[in-house]
C-alpha positions as CSV (number, residue, x, y, z in Angstrom):
1,M,186.1,279.8,14.6
2,D,187.7,276.7,15.4
3,T,186.2,273.5,13.5
4,V,186.8,270.4,13.0
5,H,186.5,270.2,9.1
6,D,186.7,272.9,6.6
7,L,183.3,275.0,5.9
8,S,181.4,273.8,3.2
9,A,180.1,275.9,0.0
10,E,177.0,273.3,-0.1
11,H,176.2,273.6,3.4
12,A,176.4,277.6,3.4
13,E,174.1,277.6,0.5
14,L,172.0,275.2,2.8
15,A,171.8,277.8,5.2
16,R,170.4,280.2,3.1
17,D,168.1,278.0,1.7
18,L,166.7,277.5,5.7
19,A,166.8,280.9,6.4
20,A,164.7,282.2,3.2
21,R,162.1,279.5,4.8
22,G,162.0,281.7,8.2
23,V,164.6,279.1,10.2
24,K,166.5,280.9,12.6
25,Y,168.5,278.4,14.6
26,A,170.1,275.4,14.3
27,M,170.8,272.7,17.2
28,A,173.2,269.0,16.7
29,G,171.8,267.1,19.5
30,W,174.0,264.5,21.3
31,I,172.1,261.7,23.6
32,D,172.9,261.3,26.9
33,V,172.6,257.9,28.7
34,L,168.8,258.8,29.8
35,G,168.1,259.5,26.0
36,R,168.2,263.0,26.3
37,P,169.0,265.2,23.7
38,K,171.9,267.8,24.6
39,S,173.2,270.8,22.3
40,K,174.3,274.1,22.0
41,V,171.5,276.7,19.6
42,V,173.6,278.5,16.8
43,P,172.0,281.3,14.6
44,I,171.6,279.6,10.9
45,G,174.0,281.4,9.5
46,H,176.8,279.6,11.2
47,L,174.9,276.3,10.3
48,P,178.2,275.4,8.1
49,N,180.0,275.7,11.1
50,L,178.0,273.5,12.8
51,L,178.0,271.0,10.5
52,A,182.1,271.3,10.5
53,G,182.9,270.5,13.5
54,S,182.5,274.1,15.6
55,E,181.0,273.4,18.7
56,R,182.3,271.8,21.8
57,Y,181.2,270.1,25.0
58,T,182.4,268.8,28.3
59,P,179.5,266.0,29.0
60,R,180.7,264.1,31.6
61,G,178.5,264.3,34.4
62,M,176.1,266.5,32.6
63,G,174.9,263.8,30.1
64,G,173.8,261.2,33.2
65,I,176.8,259.2,33.4
66,G,179.9,259.6,34.8
67,H,181.9,262.1,37.3
68,M,182.1,265.9,36.1
69,N,186.2,266.2,35.3
70,P,187.3,270.0,34.4
71,I,190.4,269.3,32.9
72,E,189.2,266.4,31.0
73,E,189.5,267.1,26.9
74,E,186.1,268.4,25.2
75,V,184.7,266.6,22.8
76,V,183.0,268.2,19.7
77,G,179.2,267.3,18.1
78,I,179.5,266.0,14.3
79,P,175.9,266.5,13.3
80,D,174.8,264.2,10.8
81,P,173.4,266.1,8.0
82,E,171.1,263.4,6.7
83,T,169.3,263.6,10.0
84,L,168.2,267.7,9.6
85,Q,164.6,268.3,10.0
86,V,162.8,271.6,10.9
87,L,161.0,271.1,14.1
88,P,157.4,270.9,13.5
89,W,156.0,272.9,16.6
90,D,158.7,275.5,15.9
91,R,160.0,276.0,12.4
92,R,162.7,278.7,13.5
93,V,164.4,275.6,14.5
94,V,166.3,272.7,12.7
95,W,167.5,269.8,14.7
96,M,170.1,267.0,13.7
97,A,171.7,264.1,15.6
98,A,175.4,264.6,16.6
99,D,178.0,261.9,17.0
100,M,180.9,262.9,19.8
101,S,184.4,262.6,19.1
102,F,187.5,263.7,20.1
103,G,188.2,266.3,17.6
104,G,186.4,264.5,15.1
105,R,188.6,261.5,15.1
106,E,188.3,259.0,18.1
107,P,184.5,258.6,19.1
108,Y,184.0,259.6,22.6
109,A,183.6,256.4,24.9
110,L,180.3,257.5,26.5
111,C,178.6,258.7,23.0
112,P,175.4,256.3,22.5
113,R,175.1,257.1,18.9
114,S,178.5,256.0,18.2
115,I,178.2,253.0,19.9
116,L,175.3,252.0,18.0
117,R,177.1,252.9,14.6
118,R,179.8,250.5,15.3
119,Q,177.2,247.6,15.7
120,V,175.5,248.8,12.8
121,E,179.4,248.5,11.0
122,A,179.9,245.1,12.5
123,A,176.5,244.0,10.8
124,A,177.5,245.6,7.6
125,E,180.4,243.7,8.1
126,M,178.5,240.0,8.0
127,G,176.2,241.7,4.8
128,Y,173.5,242.3,7.1
129,V,171.3,245.6,7.3
130,C,169.7,246.0,10.9
131,Q,166.0,247.4,10.7
132,L,164.2,248.3,13.9
133,G,160.5,249.1,14.4
134,V,159.5,250.6,18.1
135,E,156.2,250.5,19.7
136,P,156.6,253.7,21.9
137,E,154.1,254.1,25.1
138,F,153.9,256.7,27.7
139,Y,151.1,258.0,30.1
140,V,150.0,261.7,29.7
141,F,148.5,263.9,32.1
142,R,147.1,266.9,34.3
143,P,149.8,269.1,35.8
144,E,147.3,270.3,38.7
145,S,147.6,266.9,39.9
146,L,151.9,267.3,40.4
147,E,150.9,271.2,41.9
148,R,148.3,270.4,44.6
149,G,150.6,267.2,45.7
150,A,147.8,264.9,44.9
151,G,148.2,261.3,45.9
152,R,147.1,260.1,42.4
153,L,148.2,261.7,38.6
154,I,145.0,263.0,36.8
155,P,145.0,261.3,33.2
156,M,144.2,263.8,30.4
157,A,140.8,261.9,30.1
158,R,139.4,260.0,32.1
159,S,139.0,256.4,31.4
160,E,138.9,254.9,35.1
161,E,135.2,253.4,34.5
162,I,136.4,251.5,31.4
163,K,136.3,248.0,32.9
164,P,138.5,245.9,32.3
165,S,140.6,248.2,30.6
166,P,140.3,251.2,28.3
167,A,142.8,249.6,25.6
168,Y,141.8,250.4,22.2
169,D,138.4,252.0,23.8
170,V,137.2,254.4,20.9
171,E,135.8,256.7,23.5
172,A,138.8,257.0,25.2
173,S,141.0,257.8,21.8
174,L,138.4,260.7,21.3
175,D,138.6,262.4,24.5
176,S,142.1,261.9,24.1
177,L,142.4,263.4,20.4
178,P,143.3,267.0,20.8
179,F,146.7,265.9,22.1
180,L,146.7,262.9,20.1
181,D,146.3,265.0,16.9
182,L,148.5,267.5,17.1
183,M,150.9,264.6,18.1
184,C,150.1,262.5,14.6
185,S,150.4,265.9,12.8
186,Y,153.6,266.6,14.2
187,L,155.2,263.0,13.2
188,E,153.5,263.2,9.8
189,E,155.3,266.1,9.3
190,L,158.4,264.8,10.6
191,G,158.0,261.7,8.0
192,F,157.4,258.8,10.5
193,G,154.5,257.4,8.5
194,V,152.5,256.9,11.1
195,F,149.9,254.3,10.8
196,S,147.8,254.1,14.2
197,F,147.7,255.3,17.6
198,D,145.6,254.3,20.9
199,A,144.5,254.4,24.0
200,E,146.4,251.5,25.8
201,G,145.6,249.3,28.7
202,G,146.8,252.1,31.2
203,E,144.3,255.1,32.6
204,G,146.0,257.8,30.3
205,Q,148.5,255.9,28.6
206,Y,149.1,255.5,24.9
207,E,150.6,254.1,21.9
208,F,151.8,255.3,18.6
209,D,153.1,253.0,15.6
210,F,155.0,254.2,12.9
211,A,156.9,252.9,9.9
212,H,160.4,250.9,10.5
213,A,163.6,252.1,9.5
214,P,167.0,251.2,9.4
215,V,168.4,250.5,12.9
216,L,170.3,254.2,13.5
217,R,167.6,256.0,12.0
218,S,165.3,254.5,14.0
219,A,166.9,255.6,16.9
220,D,167.3,259.2,15.9
221,R,163.6,259.0,15.1
222,I,162.3,258.1,19.0
223,T,164.9,260.9,20.2
224,L,162.5,263.3,18.0
225,F,159.6,261.2,19.4
226,R,160.1,262.1,22.7
227,L,160.6,265.5,22.5
228,A,157.3,266.0,20.0
229,V,155.2,264.1,22.6
230,R,156.8,266.6,25.2
231,Q,156.0,269.3,23.0
232,A,152.3,268.4,22.0
233,A,151.5,268.2,25.7
234,K,152.6,270.8,27.0
235,E,150.9,272.9,24.0
236,C,147.7,270.9,25.5
237,G,148.7,272.5,28.8
238,L,149.6,268.8,30.1
239,V,152.4,266.4,31.0
240,A,154.0,263.6,29.5
241,T,155.9,260.7,31.5
242,F,158.2,257.8,29.6
243,M,158.4,256.4,33.5
244,P,157.8,252.7,33.2
245,K,155.2,252.0,36.1
246,P,153.8,255.0,37.4
247,Y,151.6,253.1,39.7
248,A,151.3,249.4,40.9
249,D,147.9,249.1,39.5
250,L,148.5,250.4,35.7
251,W,149.9,249.0,33.5
252,G,153.5,249.3,32.7
253,S,154.9,251.3,29.1
254,G,156.8,249.4,26.7
255,A,159.1,250.0,24.0
256,H,159.0,246.6,22.3
257,F,161.8,246.4,19.9
258,N,161.0,244.6,16.7
259,M,163.9,244.0,14.7
260,S,165.2,242.3,11.7
261,L,168.2,241.4,8.9
262,E,168.3,242.3,5.6
263,D,170.5,242.3,2.9
264,P,172.1,245.0,0.7
265,S,169.3,244.9,-1.4
266,G,166.7,245.4,1.0
267,R,165.3,241.5,1.3
268,N,164.3,240.6,4.2
269,L,166.5,237.5,5.5
270,F,164.3,236.7,8.7
271,R,161.3,235.4,6.8
272,S,161.8,232.3,4.4
273,E,159.2,229.5,3.2
274,D,161.3,226.7,3.8
275,G,162.2,227.9,7.1
276,R,160.4,226.2,9.9
277,N,157.2,228.3,10.4
278,G,158.1,230.5,7.8
279,W,161.1,231.9,9.5
280,S,164.9,231.0,8.2
281,K,167.6,229.4,10.4
282,E,169.5,233.0,11.0
283,T,166.1,234.5,12.6
284,Y,166.3,231.4,15.1
285,Q,169.8,231.6,15.3
286,F,169.6,235.8,16.3
287,V,166.8,234.6,18.6
288,A,168.9,232.5,20.8
289,G,171.7,235.0,20.7
290,V,169.4,237.7,22.2
291,L,168.2,235.3,24.8
292,H,171.5,234.1,25.8
293,H,172.4,238.0,26.7
294,A,169.2,238.5,28.0
295,P,170.4,239.3,31.5
296,A,172.9,241.9,31.0
297,L,170.4,243.4,27.6
298,T,168.3,244.2,30.8
299,A,170.2,246.6,32.3
300,L,169.8,248.7,28.8
301,A,166.4,247.7,27.8
302,N,165.1,248.4,31.5
303,P,167.5,250.5,33.1
304,T,165.5,252.1,36.4
305,T,164.7,250.8,39.6
306,N,161.5,251.9,38.4
307,S,161.6,249.2,35.4
308,Y,161.7,246.3,37.8
309,R,158.1,247.0,39.1
310,R,156.7,246.6,35.4
311,L,158.5,243.5,34.5
312,V,156.3,241.4,37.2
313,E,153.5,238.9,36.6
314,R,150.5,240.5,37.8
315,L,149.4,244.0,38.7
316,A,148.1,244.7,42.1
317,D,144.9,244.0,41.1
318,G,145.7,240.5,40.4
319,E,145.3,241.1,36.5
320,I,148.3,239.6,34.4
321,S,150.6,242.2,33.8
322,W,151.5,241.3,29.6
323,A,155.1,241.8,30.6
324,P,157.6,239.3,30.0
325,T,159.5,237.7,33.0
326,K,161.1,234.9,32.0
327,I,163.8,234.3,29.3
328,S,162.0,232.7,26.5
329,Y,160.2,233.0,23.1
330,G,157.0,232.3,21.2
331,Y,155.1,232.9,18.2
332,N,152.2,234.2,19.0
333,N,153.0,234.2,22.8
334,R,152.8,237.8,24.7
335,S,154.1,236.0,27.7
336,C,157.9,235.5,26.3
337,M,160.6,238.0,26.5
338,V,160.7,237.2,22.2
339,R,157.8,236.9,19.9
340,L,158.0,235.8,16.1
341,P,154.9,237.8,15.2
342,A,152.8,236.5,12.0
343,N,152.1,240.0,10.9
344,R,155.7,241.3,10.4
345,P,159.0,239.6,9.3
346,A,161.2,240.9,12.6
347,I,161.2,239.5,16.1
348,E,160.0,241.8,19.1
349,N,161.7,242.0,22.1
350,R,158.9,242.7,24.7
351,A,161.1,243.1,27.7
352,V,162.1,246.9,26.2
353,D,160.4,249.3,28.3
354,S,159.9,253.1,27.7
355,A,162.9,254.5,29.7
356,A,165.4,252.9,27.8
357,N,168.1,254.4,25.7
358,T,167.3,253.6,22.2
359,Y,170.8,254.0,20.5
360,L,172.3,251.7,23.8
361,T,169.5,249.2,23.9
362,A,169.8,248.5,20.1
363,A,173.5,248.3,20.2
364,Y,172.9,245.5,22.6
365,M,170.3,243.6,21.0
366,L,172.0,244.1,17.7
367,A,175.3,242.3,18.5
368,A,173.5,239.3,21.0
369,G,171.8,238.7,17.7
370,L,174.8,238.7,15.3
371,D,176.7,236.6,18.6
372,G,174.2,234.1,18.0
373,I,174.4,233.7,14.2
374,R,178.3,233.7,14.2
375,R,178.4,230.9,17.0
376,G,175.4,228.9,15.3
377,M,173.2,229.0,18.7
378,D,170.1,227.3,18.7
379,P,167.3,229.1,21.0
380,G,165.1,225.6,21.7
381,E,161.4,224.9,21.2
382,A,159.1,227.5,21.0
383,R,157.1,228.6,24.0
384,D,152.9,228.0,23.6
385,D,152.1,228.2,27.2
386,L,152.0,231.0,29.4
387,S,155.7,231.7,30.2
388,Y,155.0,232.6,33.5
389,L,154.6,229.1,34.8
390,A,157.3,227.9,33.1
391,D,160.4,226.3,34.4
392,V,163.1,228.5,32.5
393,D,165.5,231.7,33.8
394,R,164.1,234.6,35.2
395,L,165.0,237.8,33.7
396,P,166.7,239.9,36.4
397,A,164.2,240.9,39.3
398,T,166.2,244.0,40.0
399,L,168.5,246.8,38.7
400,L,171.2,245.7,41.0
401,D,171.0,241.9,39.2
402,A,170.9,243.7,35.5
403,V,174.3,245.6,36.3
404,T,175.7,242.6,37.8
405,A,174.9,240.2,34.3
406,F,175.7,243.4,32.1
407,E,179.1,243.8,33.9
408,N,179.9,239.6,33.8
409,D,179.0,239.1,30.1
410,P,182.2,239.0,27.5
411,L,180.0,240.6,25.2
412,T,179.5,243.8,27.0
413,S,183.0,244.6,26.6
414,E,183.1,243.8,22.5
415,V,179.9,246.5,22.7
416,F,181.0,249.2,25.0
417,H,184.6,250.5,25.9
418,E,185.7,250.1,29.6
419,H,185.0,253.4,30.4
420,F,181.4,253.2,29.6
421,V,181.3,249.8,31.4
422,R,182.5,251.2,34.5
423,D,180.5,254.3,34.5
424,Y,177.3,252.9,33.6
425,A,177.9,250.5,36.0
426,E,178.7,252.7,38.9
427,M,175.5,254.9,38.2
428,K,172.9,252.1,37.4
429,R,174.0,250.5,41.2
430,G,174.3,254.0,43.0
431,E,170.8,254.3,41.9
432,W,169.6,251.1,43.0
433,E,171.5,251.8,46.5
434,R,169.6,255.1,46.6
435,A,166.4,254.0,46.0
436,N,166.9,251.0,48.7
437,L,167.9,253.1,51.1
438,E,164.1,254.6,50.9
439,V,161.5,253.4,53.7
440,G,158.3,254.6,52.4
441,D,154.6,254.8,53.0
442,G,154.1,251.2,52.3
443,E,156.8,249.8,53.9
444,R,155.7,251.7,57.2
445,A,151.9,250.1,56.3
446,T,153.1,247.0,56.5
447,Y,155.9,246.7,59.3
448,L,155.4,249.8,61.6
449,L,152.9,248.5,64.1
450,N,152.9,244.8,63.2
451,L,156.7,243.8,64.5
């Protein structure tokens, strides 16, 4: 079998050890633009071949971006052996994250992991190590509501009677514990370092919080996290979704990014006893960069037409949504896009939603922050009022607006290959156009007999 690199005796020994532990198969997942891993499955005896780059793919069109092209050169998935994990829900299988490249030489332009890796290297050239913690939210519901074509999804544990919200409610969490316990055991076995989970504000909505890690490792974790959520839901006879806004009257599902910089020795560079409010100069410059490039970043952090149902000031019932709408920052101000929290040495980007590809979003957010440091940007004064009412620039209101900002921001061409920019913009603009052609029940109820 043709490979990019020579076979390794060390990898052959690893394959024998895994086989002795009952492992039968290996996968090296490359990540598509939707954040879903794709991989061939190889018998464990072929693990050395897999690690040497034996598996080739034709990913355009199959990876959620670009048009299929039967004459285009194949790309190779190069696994990262440091990410190898035995899947706790099926210990016959080991999983690794892979980078896509042409013959192990040139990175594939549409490979999200390679895109993030380049920004990690750019940070290292400036003397920084980027850390990322993600707070993923999602909904879990009963599949029979889909099968019956019901107008409303049925959550796995009913909590609509808990007012004003089931967020943090003990009974809501206990009623969901069969699923949540299984999820927690999977994440603990995968080494996530879980430190909490809870029922969130939407009926059937949950959040897990776990340890931060170097940004590339955190992105790999979110890939496994989504797999684990879906698998645990299936085992409990349920269905999970990372759709940002299933219903207008429910809270949206975010995936807040908590990002920080360290020096190579591991010393956090955002906290400073001598800095303004305990934060270093670099922190404010990083925040300024993120805010400056926020419109373009939104195209990645909020990548679906449904995402913009979440980026509103109020829910359908008039309650505050808790989602940011303005390009602003504050300290303990959860109405702002960026928050500088008192309990952790990281900045929190609250605009990222559950549909975001972690690799792509983290790559652009890191690049934006580094740009702020390089240019010595100033974010201005922090807001301590409800930012929804503030006279400051708004985040893009639609996917179309965000994609236009993405194309027009000069930073975009520094972070992404021109082929990625072209294909991503075309894909997302088409998604917006198709959604805009739909005529739904709500429009008919409003206009059919009134016009």
